[in-house]
C-alpha positions as CSV (number, residue, x, y, z in Angstrom):
1,M,7.9,-30.5,-28.1
2,P,6.1,-27.5,-29.6
3,G,2.6,-27.6,-29.9
4,G,2.4,-27.7,-34.0
5,Q,4.8,-30.9,-34.2
6,V,3.1,-33.6,-35.9
7,S,4.2,-37.3,-34.9
8,P,7.1,-38.6,-37.4
9,S,5.0,-41.9,-38.7
10,V,2.4,-39.1,-40.0
11,T,4.9,-37.1,-41.6
12,L,6.8,-40.2,-43.2
13,D,3.4,-41.4,-44.3
14,K,2.6,-38.3,-46.2
15,L,6.2,-37.9,-47.5
16,D,6.0,-41.3,-49.1
17,A,2.6,-40.6,-50.7
18,L,3.9,-37.6,-51.7
19,C,6.8,-39.4,-53.5
20,G,4.6,-41.8,-54.9
21,V,2.7,-39.1,-56.5
22,L,5.8,-37.2,-58.0
23,R,7.4,-40.2,-59.4
24,C,4.0,-41.2,-60.9
25,K,4.4,-37.8,-62.7
26,V,8.2,-37.9,-63.4
27,S,7.4,-41.1,-65.4
28,T,4.7,-40.3,-67.2
29,I,6.5,-37.2,-68.1
30,I,9.3,-39.3,-69.1
31,E,7.0,-41.8,-71.3
32,H,6.0,-38.5,-73.2
33,K,9.1,-36.9,-73.8
34,L,10.5,-40.8,-75.0
35,D,6.9,-41.8,-76.9
36,P,5.8,-38.5,-78.1
37,P,1.7,-39.0,-79.2
C-alpha cells in the first residue's frame, strides 16, 4: 500500500462532508434563483 494513501473511512467521511457543503450551496443558489431578493 502506498505511503500517501489515506484510509477509506477517512476519505468517505471527507467526501460526505464535502457533498453536504455542496448540497447546501446548491440549494441556496437555487432558492435565490427561484425567489430573487
